[in-house]
mmCIF file of the N, C-alpha and C atoms, coordinates in Angstrom:
data_MODEL
# 
_entry.id   MODEL 
# 
loop_
_atom_site.group_PDB 
_atom_site.id 
_atom_site.type_symbol 
_atom_site.label_atom_id 
_atom_site.label_alt_id 
_atom_site.label_comp_id 
_atom_site.label_asym_id 
_atom_site.label_entity_id 
_atom_site.label_seq_id 
_atom_site.pdbx_PDB_ins_code 
_atom_site.Cartn_x 
_atom_site.Cartn_y 
_atom_site.Cartn_z 
_atom_site.occupancy 
_atom_site.B_iso_or_equiv 
_atom_site.pdbx_formal_charge 
_atom_site.auth_seq_id 
_atom_site.auth_comp_id 
_atom_site.auth_asym_id 
_atom_site.auth_atom_id 
_atom_site.pdbx_PDB_model_num 
ATOM 1   N N  . LEU A 1 1  ? -11.723 68.099 -49.202 1.00 0.00 ? 1  LEU A N  1 
ATOM 2   C CA . LEU A 1 1  ? -10.761 67.068 -48.837 1.00 0.00 ? 1  LEU A CA 1 
ATOM 3   C C  . LEU A 1 1  ? -11.174 66.394 -47.527 1.00 0.00 ? 1  LEU A C  1 
ATOM 4   N N  . THR A 1 2  ? -11.028 65.111 -47.502 1.00 0.00 ? 2  THR A N  1 
ATOM 5   C CA . THR A 1 2  ? -11.293 64.384 -46.266 1.00 0.00 ? 2  THR A CA 1 
ATOM 6   C C  . THR A 1 2  ? -10.026 64.362 -45.422 1.00 0.00 ? 2  THR A C  1 
ATOM 7   N N  . LEU A 1 3  ? -10.172 64.003 -44.177 1.00 0.00 ? 3  LEU A N  1 
ATOM 8   C CA . LEU A 1 3  ? -9.012  63.943 -43.280 1.00 0.00 ? 3  LEU A CA 1 
ATOM 9   C C  . LEU A 1 3  ? -7.996  62.923 -43.780 1.00 0.00 ? 3  LEU A C  1 
ATOM 10  N N  . THR A 1 4  ? -8.471  61.769 -44.231 1.00 0.00 ? 4  THR A N  1 
ATOM 11  C CA . THR A 1 4  ? -7.566  60.728 -44.725 1.00 0.00 ? 4  THR A CA 1 
ATOM 12  C C  . THR A 1 4  ? -6.784  61.220 -45.928 1.00 0.00 ? 4  THR A C  1 
ATOM 13  N N  . LYS A 1 5  ? -7.457  61.851 -46.872 1.00 0.00 ? 5  LYS A N  1 
ATOM 14  C CA . LYS A 1 5  ? -6.789  62.371 -48.064 1.00 0.00 ? 5  LYS A CA 1 
ATOM 15  C C  . LYS A 1 5  ? -5.775  63.442 -47.672 1.00 0.00 ? 5  LYS A C  1 
ATOM 16  N N  . SER A 1 6  ? -6.129  64.291 -46.717 1.00 0.00 ? 6  SER A N  1 
ATOM 17  C CA . SER A 1 6  ? -5.219  65.345 -46.268 1.00 0.00 ? 6  SER A CA 1 
ATOM 18  C C  . SER A 1 6  ? -3.953  64.763 -45.652 1.00 0.00 ? 6  SER A C  1 
ATOM 19  N N  . VAL A 1 7  ? -4.104  63.740 -44.823 1.00 0.00 ? 7  VAL A N  1 
ATOM 20  C CA . VAL A 1 7  ? -2.945  63.122 -44.165 1.00 0.00 ? 7  VAL A CA 1 
ATOM 21  C C  . VAL A 1 7  ? -2.062  62.429 -45.190 1.00 0.00 ? 7  VAL A C  1 
ATOM 22  N N  . ILE A 1 8  ? -2.657  61.757 -46.156 1.00 0.00 ? 8  ILE A N  1 
ATOM 23  C CA . ILE A 1 8  ? -1.881  61.070 -47.193 1.00 0.00 ? 8  ILE A CA 1 
ATOM 24  C C  . ILE A 1 8  ? -1.065  62.070 -48.003 1.00 0.00 ? 8  ILE A C  1 
ATOM 25  N N  . ASP A 1 9  ? -1.613  63.261 -48.213 1.00 0.00 ? 9  ASP A N  1 
ATOM 26  C CA . ASP A 1 9  ? -0.919  64.279 -49.000 1.00 0.00 ? 9  ASP A CA 1 
ATOM 27  C C  . ASP A 1 9  ? 0.180   64.999 -48.223 1.00 0.00 ? 9  ASP A C  1 
ATOM 28  N N  . MET A 1 10 ? 0.354   64.692 -46.940 1.00 0.00 ? 10 MET A N  1 
ATOM 29  C CA . MET A 1 10 ? 1.402   65.327 -46.135 1.00 0.00 ? 10 MET A CA 1 
ATOM 30  C C  . MET A 1 10 ? 2.560   64.350 -45.957 1.00 0.00 ? 10 MET A C  1 
ATOM 31  N N  . PRO A 1 11 ? 3.646   64.515 -46.706 1.00 0.00 ? 11 PRO A N  1 
ATOM 32  C CA . PRO A 1 11 ? 4.745   63.543 -46.628 1.00 0.00 ? 11 PRO A CA 1 
ATOM 33  C C  . PRO A 1 11 ? 5.405   63.475 -45.250 1.00 0.00 ? 11 PRO A C  1 
ATOM 34  N N  . LEU A 1 12 ? 5.475   64.575 -44.521 1.00 0.00 ? 12 LEU A N  1 
ATOM 35  C CA . LEU A 1 12 ? 6.112   64.540 -43.202 1.00 0.00 ? 12 LEU A CA 1 
ATOM 36  C C  . LEU A 1 12 ? 5.282   63.707 -42.226 1.00 0.00 ? 12 LEU A C  1 
ATOM 37  N N  . ILE A 1 13 ? 3.977   63.921 -42.205 1.00 0.00 ? 13 ILE A N  1 
ATOM 38  C CA . ILE A 1 13 ? 3.105   63.137 -41.324 1.00 0.00 ? 13 ILE A CA 1 
ATOM 39  C C  . ILE A 1 13 ? 3.176   61.666 -41.702 1.00 0.00 ? 13 ILE A C  1 
ATOM 40  N N  . ASN A 1 14 ? 3.161   61.394 -42.997 1.00 0.00 ? 14 ASN A N  1 
ATOM 41  C CA . ASN A 1 14 ? 3.254   60.016 -43.486 1.00 0.00 ? 14 ASN A CA 1 
ATOM 42  C C  . ASN A 1 14 ? 4.562   59.376 -43.012 1.00 0.00 ? 14 ASN A C  1 
ATOM 43  N N  . SER A 1 15 ? 5.661   60.101 -43.095 1.00 0.00 ? 15 SER A N  1 
ATOM 44  C CA . SER A 1 15 ? 6.959   59.583 -42.654 1.00 0.00 ? 15 SER A CA 1 
ATOM 45  C C  . SER A 1 15 ? 6.983   59.346 -41.148 1.00 0.00 ? 15 SER A C  1 
ATOM 46  N N  . VAL A 1 16 ? 6.372   60.234 -40.390 1.00 0.00 ? 16 VAL A N  1 
ATOM 47  C CA . VAL A 1 16 ? 6.327   60.084 -38.933 1.00 0.00 ? 16 VAL A CA 1 
ATOM 48  C C  . VAL A 1 16 ? 5.556   58.827 -38.557 1.00 0.00 ? 16 VAL A C  1 
ATOM 49  N N  . VAL A 1 17 ? 4.424   58.596 -39.216 1.00 0.00 ? 17 VAL A N  1 
ATOM 50  C CA . VAL A 1 17 ? 3.625   57.402 -38.924 1.00 0.00 ? 17 VAL A CA 1 
ATOM 51  C C  . VAL A 1 17 ? 4.424   56.147 -39.228 1.00 0.00 ? 17 VAL A C  1 
ATOM 52  N N  . TYR A 1 18 ? 5.094   56.108 -40.380 1.00 0.00 ? 18 TYR A N  1 
ATOM 53  C CA . TYR A 1 18 ? 5.897   54.935 -40.725 1.00 0.00 ? 18 TYR A CA 1 
ATOM 54  C C  . TYR A 1 18 ? 7.045   54.729 -39.742 1.00 0.00 ? 18 TYR A C  1 
ATOM 55  N N  . GLU A 1 19 ? 7.664   55.802 -39.286 1.00 0.00 ? 19 GLU A N  1 
ATOM 56  C CA . GLU A 1 19 ? 8.781   55.694 -38.341 1.00 0.00 ? 19 GLU A CA 1 
ATOM 57  C C  . GLU A 1 19 ? 8.296   55.183 -36.986 1.00 0.00 ? 19 GLU A C  1 
ATOM 58  N N  . VAL A 1 20 ? 7.155   55.660 -36.531 1.00 0.00 ? 20 VAL A N  1 
ATOM 59  C CA . VAL A 1 20 ? 6.596   55.187 -35.258 1.00 0.00 ? 20 VAL A CA 1 
ATOM 60  C C  . VAL A 1 20 ? 6.272   53.706 -35.356 1.00 0.00 ? 20 VAL A C  1 
ATOM 61  N N  . LEU A 1 21 ? 5.699   53.282 -36.473 1.00 0.00 ? 21 LEU A N  1 
ATOM 62  C CA . LEU A 1 21 ? 5.382   51.866 -36.645 1.00 0.00 ? 21 LEU A CA 1 
ATOM 63  C C  . LEU A 1 21 ? 6.654   51.019 -36.736 1.00 0.00 ? 21 LEU A C  1 
ATOM 64  N N  . ARG A 1 22 ? 7.726   51.592 -37.263 1.00 0.00 ? 22 ARG A N  1 
ATOM 65  C CA . ARG A 1 22 ? 8.990   50.854 -37.346 1.00 0.00 ? 22 ARG A CA 1 
ATOM 66  C C  . ARG A 1 22 ? 9.609   50.688 -35.954 1.00 0.00 ? 22 ARG A C  1 
ATOM 67  N N  . LEU A 1 23 ? 9.574   51.742 -35.153 1.00 0.00 ? 23 LEU A N  1 
ATOM 68  C CA . LEU A 1 23 ? 10.178  51.696 -33.822 1.00 0.00 ? 23 LEU A CA 1 
ATOM 69  C C  . LEU A 1 23 ? 9.311   50.945 -32.817 1.00 0.00 ? 23 LEU A C  1 
ATOM 70  N N  . ASN A 1 24 ? 7.997   51.029 -32.957 1.00 0.00 ? 24 ASN A N  1 
ATOM 71  C CA . ASN A 1 24 ? 7.058   50.364 -32.052 1.00 0.00 ? 24 ASN A CA 1 
ATOM 72  C C  . ASN A 1 24 ? 6.071   49.547 -32.873 1.00 0.00 ? 24 ASN A C  1 
ATOM 73  N N  . PRO A 1 25 ? 6.510   48.425 -33.399 1.00 0.00 ? 25 PRO A N  1 
ATOM 74  C CA . PRO A 1 25 ? 5.620   47.647 -34.268 1.00 0.00 ? 25 PRO A CA 1 
ATOM 75  C C  . PRO A 1 25 ? 4.431   47.085 -33.496 1.00 0.00 ? 25 PRO A C  1 
ATOM 76  N N  . PRO A 1 26 ? 3.296   46.892 -34.188 1.00 0.00 ? 26 PRO A N  1 
ATOM 77  C CA . PRO A 1 26 ? 2.122   46.325 -33.529 1.00 0.00 ? 26 PRO A CA 1 
ATOM 78  C C  . PRO A 1 26 ? 2.390   44.920 -32.983 1.00 0.00 ? 26 PRO A C  1 
ATOM 79  N N  . VAL A 1 27 ? 3.255   44.163 -33.649 1.00 0.00 ? 27 VAL A N  1 
ATOM 80  C CA . VAL A 1 27 ? 3.643   42.828 -33.187 1.00 0.00 ? 27 VAL A CA 1 
ATOM 81  C C  . VAL A 1 27 ? 5.072   42.955 -32.669 1.00 0.00 ? 27 VAL A C  1 
ATOM 82  N N  . PRO A 1 28 ? 5.271   42.941 -31.341 1.00 0.00 ? 28 PRO A N  1 
ATOM 83  C CA . PRO A 1 28 ? 6.599   43.204 -30.796 1.00 0.00 ? 28 PRO A CA 1 
ATOM 84  C C  . PRO A 1 28 ? 7.664   42.185 -31.199 1.00 0.00 ? 28 PRO A C  1 
ATOM 85  N N  . LEU A 1 29 ? 7.307   40.922 -31.271 1.00 0.00 ? 29 LEU A N  1 
ATOM 86  C CA . LEU A 1 29 ? 8.272   39.893 -31.652 1.00 0.00 ? 29 LEU A CA 1 
ATOM 87  C C  . LEU A 1 29 ? 7.676   39.018 -32.737 1.00 0.00 ? 29 LEU A C  1 
ATOM 88  N N  . GLN A 1 30 ? 8.500   38.663 -33.685 1.00 0.00 ? 30 GLN A N  1 
ATOM 89  C CA . GLN A 1 30 ? 8.055   37.733 -34.714 1.00 0.00 ? 30 GLN A CA 1 
ATOM 90  C C  . GLN A 1 30 ? 8.751   36.416 -34.471 1.00 0.00 ? 30 GLN A C  1 
ATOM 91  N N  . TYR A 1 31 ? 7.978   35.378 -34.373 1.00 0.00 ? 31 TYR A N  1 
ATOM 92  C CA . TYR A 1 31 ? 8.541   34.061 -34.154 1.00 0.00 ? 31 TYR A CA 1 
ATOM 93  C C  . TYR A 1 31 ? 8.594   33.320 -35.480 1.00 0.00 ? 31 TYR A C  1 
ATOM 94  N N  . ALA A 1 32 ? 9.582   33.632 -36.287 1.00 0.00 ? 32 ALA A N  1 
ATOM 95  C CA . ALA A 1 32 ? 9.741   32.969 -37.579 1.00 0.00 ? 32 ALA A CA 1 
ATOM 96  C C  . ALA A 1 32 ? 10.518  31.673 -37.371 1.00 0.00 ? 32 ALA A C  1 
ATOM 97  N N  . ARG A 1 33 ? 10.072  30.644 -38.021 1.00 0.00 ? 33 ARG A N  1 
ATOM 98  C CA . ARG A 1 33 ? 10.734  29.335 -37.932 1.00 0.00 ? 33 ARG A CA 1 
ATOM 99  C C  . ARG A 1 33 ? 11.094  28.872 -39.328 1.00 0.00 ? 33 ARG A C  1 
ATOM 100 N N  . GLU A 1 34 ? 12.158  28.106 -39.416 1.00 0.00 ? 34 GLU A N  1 
ATOM 101 C CA . GLU A 1 34 ? 12.536  27.546 -40.712 1.00 0.00 ? 34 GLU A CA 1 
ATOM 102 C C  . GLU A 1 34 ? 11.561  26.442 -41.097 1.00 0.00 ? 34 GLU A C  1 
ATOM 103 N N  . LYS A 1 35 ? 11.259  26.349 -42.388 1.00 0.00 ? 35 LYS A N  1 
ATOM 104 C CA . LYS A 1 35 ? 10.326  25.322 -42.850 1.00 0.00 ? 35 LYS A CA 1 
ATOM 105 C C  . LYS A 1 35 ? 10.990  23.953 -42.902 1.00 0.00 ? 35 LYS A C  1 
ATOM 106 N N  . LYS A 1 36 ? 12.272  23.931 -43.247 1.00 0.00 ? 36 LYS A N  1 
ATOM 107 C CA . LYS A 1 36 ? 13.011  22.668 -43.233 1.00 0.00 ? 36 LYS A CA 1 
ATOM 108 C C  . LYS A 1 36 ? 14.399  22.946 -42.676 1.00 0.00 ? 36 LYS A C  1 
ATOM 109 N N  . ARG A 1 37 ? 15.051  21.930 -42.233 1.00 0.00 ? 37 ARG A N  1 
ATOM 110 C CA . ARG A 1 37 ? 16.374  22.058 -41.626 1.00 0.00 ? 37 ARG A CA 1 
ATOM 111 C C  . ARG A 1 37 ? 17.376  22.567 -42.651 1.00 0.00 ? 37 ARG A C  1 
ATOM 112 N N  . TYR A 1 38 ? 18.163  23.564 -42.273 1.00 0.00 ? 38 TYR A N  1 
ATOM 113 C CA . TYR A 1 38 ? 19.161  24.143 -43.164 1.00 0.00 ? 38 TYR A CA 1 
ATOM 114 C C  . TYR A 1 38 ? 20.545  23.667 -42.735 1.00 0.00 ? 38 TYR A C  1 
ATOM 115 N N  . HIS A 1 39 ? 21.295  23.117 -43.659 1.00 0.00 ? 39 HIS A N  1 
ATOM 116 C CA . HIS A 1 39 ? 22.670  22.679 -43.394 1.00 0.00 ? 39 HIS A CA 1 
ATOM 117 C C  . HIS A 1 39 ? 23.607  23.410 -44.342 1.00 0.00 ? 39 HIS A C  1 
ATOM 118 N N  . SER A 1 40 ? 24.621  24.044 -43.798 1.00 0.00 ? 40 SER A N  1 
ATOM 119 C CA . SER A 1 40 ? 25.601  24.702 -44.659 1.00 0.00 ? 40 SER A CA 1 
ATOM 120 C C  . SER A 1 40 ? 26.669  23.689 -45.058 1.00 0.00 ? 40 SER A C  1 
ATOM 121 N N  . ALA A 1 41 ? 27.152  23.834 -46.265 1.00 0.00 ? 41 ALA A N  1 
ATOM 122 C CA . ALA A 1 41 ? 28.137  22.871 -46.779 1.00 0.00 ? 41 ALA A CA 1 
ATOM 123 C C  . ALA A 1 41 ? 29.546  23.321 -46.526 1.00 0.00 ? 41 ALA A C  1 
# 
C-alpha cells in the first residue's frame, strides 16, 4: 500500500482533512458577483 492509498482508506483522517479545509479554506474570501442585475418583483 502506498501512503496515499492508506490515507484514502482511513475515513477519520479523510474527515479531518475535509473539516480543516472547510474551516480554513485555501481561498479565504470569494468575490462572487452577479452576472446580470437581479430585481425582485
